[in-house]
Backbone bond lengths (Angstrom), bond angles and torsions (degrees), N, CA, C in turn:
res aa  C-N    CA-C-N  psi(-1)  N-CA   C-N-CA  omega(-1)  CA-C   N-CA-C  phi
1 X - - - 1.486 - - 1.505 113.78 -
2 X 1.365 116.51 139.91 1.419 125.02 -178.18 1.512 104.79 -79.44
3 X 1.360 117.20 149.82 1.482 128.67 175.10 1.560 103.45 -85.70
4 X 1.290 117.87 156.79 1.450 122.32 169.96 1.522 115.22 -49.44
5 X 1.318 117.46 -47.26 1.493 124.48 173.09 1.458 110.30 -53.97
6 X 1.295 124.89 -47.69 1.503 127.69 -178.85 1.503 106.57 -63.61
7 X 1.263 119.75 -40.87 1.516 121.85 -172.62 1.594 106.81 -70.81
8 X 1.396 117.76 -42.06 1.500 122.63 -175.50 1.543 107.36 -73.82
9 X 1.378 121.09 -32.15 1.434 121.89 -178.80 1.536 110.76 -79.20
10 X 1.272 126.24 -1.14 1.508 126.29 -172.06 1.674 101.04 -85.36
11 X 1.242 120.86 -14.69 1.430 123.00 178.55 1.570 108.99 91.22
12 X 1.380 117.00 -169.78 1.483 119.06 -174.68 1.569 109.84 -77.79
13 X 1.259 112.34 150.41 1.473 119.00 177.59 1.420 111.30 -88.14
14 X 1.280 117.20 130.97 1.496 123.12 175.83 1.454 112.03 -71.71
15 X 1.321 119.65 125.58 1.491 124.24 -170.12 1.455 105.12 -119.64
16 X 1.291 124.08 -5.95 1.458 121.83 175.17 1.562 110.43 -69.07
17 X 1.421 112.05 140.50 1.428 111.66 172.20 1.591 113.57 -84.75
18 X 1.276 119.44 -14.15 1.509 124.28 177.06 1.486 105.64 -122.68
19 X 1.335 112.15 135.46 1.508 119.37 179.77 1.563 105.06 -70.90
20 X 1.347 112.33 150.63 1.499 116.86 179.02 1.565 105.43 -105.44
21 X 1.291 112.79 153.52 1.431 121.35 174.92 1.654 112.44 -95.51
22 X 1.229 117.68 119.68 1.499 116.12 -176.43 1.551 107.96 -81.72
23 X 1.381 113.31 125.75 1.427 120.62 -171.28 1.518 111.12 -123.24
24 X 1.319 126.88 -30.41 1.441 128.87 179.50 1.513 109.95 48.45
25 X 1.345 119.60 55.92 1.457 122.60 -175.45 1.520 110.32 -114.78
26 X 1.292 113.13 146.43 1.498 117.73 -173.67 1.633 99.87 -86.09
27 X 1.363 109.87 143.39 1.468 118.48 -177.54 1.561 110.40 -146.18
28 X 1.332 117.06 169.02 1.463 119.55 176.98 1.489 112.75 -118.96
29 X 1.340 116.61 140.84 1.372 126.12 -178.84 1.509 109.23 -111.02
30 X 1.377 114.54 136.93 1.446 120.43 -174.58 1.662 106.82 -131.72
31 X 1.329 114.73 128.50 1.486 120.17 -176.29 1.432 105.59 -105.22
32 X 1.334 121.84 128.90 1.456 128.78 171.92 1.537 110.45 -54.92
33 X 1.288 114.92 125.19 1.541 117.90 175.70 1.442 111.91 91.57
34 X 1.345 119.73 -6.94 1.531 120.35 175.87 1.504 112.97 -114.35
35 X 1.277 113.91 149.06 1.534 116.16 175.51 1.543 110.71 -78.61
36 X 1.237 113.06 156.35 1.474 120.44 173.42 1.514 118.13 76.28
37 X 1.228 113.63 173.34 1.572 120.74 -178.10 1.604 106.13 -120.27
38 X 1.226 113.14 166.87 1.509 122.52 177.19 1.468 112.70 -129.93
39 X 1.355 121.16 126.01 1.342 120.57 178.53 1.550 114.97 -70.46
40 X 1.368 120.07 152.03 1.551 120.11 177.19 1.419 100.71 -155.95
41 X 1.442 111.71 170.21 1.436 120.19 175.08 1.454 107.95 -117.83
42 X 1.320 128.11 113.83 1.379 130.42 165.09 1.540 111.20 -70.57
43 X 1.343 110.24 117.82 1.394 118.25 -171.77 1.569 111.86 -87.75
44 X 1.342 114.17 -47.60 1.451 119.96 173.56 1.442 110.03 -145.35
45 X 1.318 114.99 163.79 1.445 119.66 -172.01 1.562 114.16 -156.05
46 X 1.360 119.86 155.77 1.456 126.95 167.40 1.470 101.99 -136.40
47 X 1.404 114.89 -175.31 1.387 118.66 173.69 1.466 118.38 -71.36
48 X 1.364 115.82 -11.30 1.475 125.77 -175.67 1.509 114.52 -114.36
49 X 1.265 125.47 -15.04 1.403 130.65 -175.77 1.628 116.15 -163.88
50 X 1.314 108.63 168.70 1.463 114.91 174.19 1.437 112.10 -152.63
51 X 1.255 114.03 166.41 1.526 127.17 178.07 1.595 101.56 -113.89
52 X 1.402 116.04 124.33 1.425 119.13 -174.95 1.513 107.80 -129.17
53 X 1.404 115.63 132.43 1.388 121.41 174.70 1.615 108.11 -93.93
54 X 1.285 117.08 123.26 1.553 122.68 -163.41 1.571 107.66 -79.87
55 X 1.354 117.84 -13.87 1.468 114.95 -168.20 1.580 123.12 50.74
56 X 1.369 111.20 42.63 1.387 115.57 174.10 1.467 114.23 93.86
57 X 1.257 122.00 -2.39 1.420 130.36 177.69 1.607 111.77 -62.76
58 X 1.336 118.94 107.31 1.482 118.56 -172.26 1.490 116.74 -70.90
59 X 1.381 115.08 -39.71 1.444 118.91 -172.95 1.551 110.52 -125.05
60 X 1.261 117.44 138.06 1.458 121.93 -177.17 1.495 104.53 -139.04
61 X 1.452 114.82 133.20 1.420 116.59 177.06 1.442 115.90 -71.38
62 X 1.310 123.29 170.96 1.475 125.97 178.76 1.477 109.60 -61.25
63 X 1.443 116.65 -48.03 1.483 118.68 -179.63 1.466 107.97 -115.64
64 X 1.308 117.50 145.12 1.494 122.67 -177.00 1.601 105.10 -159.56
65 X 1.289 113.62 173.15 1.504 122.71 -179.52 1.524 104.39 -117.94
66 X 1.371 109.32 142.42 1.421 120.21 170.57 1.630 114.80 -125.96
67 X 1.381 115.94 144.03 1.419 115.70 -174.51 1.576 103.14 -135.07
68 X 1.389 115.78 136.40 1.490 118.37 177.65 1.514 108.82 -103.03
69 X 1.403 116.63 -5.56 1.432 115.86 -172.97 1.495 109.95 -128.28
70 X 1.377 124.07 43.85 1.429 131.56 -176.73 1.559 112.19 45.55
71 X 1.352 110.46 54.06 1.509 125.81 175.09 1.518 120.01 57.19
72 X 1.493 110.92 24.39 1.442 110.10 164.59 1.604 115.82 -71.41
73 X 1.311 107.71 -23.96 1.490 118.13 169.32 1.494 109.05 -142.47
74 X 1.371 116.63 154.17 1.360 123.72 -177.94 1.526 113.75 -139.09
75 X 1.343 117.44 143.73 1.434 123.50 176.85 1.443 107.48 -116.22
76 X 1.478 116.64 132.76 1.370 119.26 172.31 1.474 113.41 -79.53
77 X 1.314 118.13 137.72 1.494 125.09 -178.17 1.541 110.81 -115.18
78 X 1.328 113.98 154.34 1.392 122.11 166.22 1.474 110.74 -131.06
79 X 1.288 117.87 128.79 1.503 118.98 -178.40 1.435 112.23 -75.31
80 X 1.411 113.42 134.96 1.477 121.18 -175.13 1.566 106.21 -109.95
81 X 1.353 119.05 -48.10 1.327 119.58 178.97 1.501 113.25 -154.64
82 X 1.374 117.95 159.79 1.362 119.73 -174.46 1.544 105.31 -135.63
83 X 1.374 117.24 139.56 1.442 123.85 167.57 1.475 109.35 -135.02
84 X 1.238 119.70 98.47 1.470 127.19 -176.94 1.561 109.55 61.36
85 X 1.367 114.50 -116.78 1.545 121.70 -178.50 1.518 112.40 -86.86
86 X 1.303 117.21 1.27 1.483 121.34 -173.55 1.474 108.82 -119.38
87 X 1.447 115.77 133.00 1.432 123.33 -172.37 1.549 105.74 -129.53
88 X 1.287 114.09 148.36 1.503 123.79 171.96 1.530 107.22 -109.35
89 X 1.333 116.39 129.46 1.450 121.15 -176.66 1.622 109.82 -126.68
90 X 1.171 113.97 159.94 1.502 124.25 164.81 1.401 110.35 -103.97
91 X 1.348 117.56 130.63 1.513 123.89 173.54 1.455 109.26 -86.94
92 X 1.328 113.34 120.78 1.451 118.39 178.07 1.502 107.71 -101.02
93 X 1.392 108.99 158.12 1.445 115.03 -170.43 1.595 105.41 -101.43
């Protein structure tokens, strides 16, 4: 049986059902009803979700758009969780 110290020193438990691909790619966020775009860094991604570094953006709506290719294509996102400057989103179709 593991001690409490051994359990805590193992690090965080991966809870995702699907592994994500680490990409560290710059992207642009667009919020409906607001002018302009906001730069961000997509750290990891699957077909269903992504982890995004917000680069100091303080407020993010529940739903927003992200583009990896200067808005030639856009994916709709829904905010799932936030921890400081890092958010997890579901990519909607």
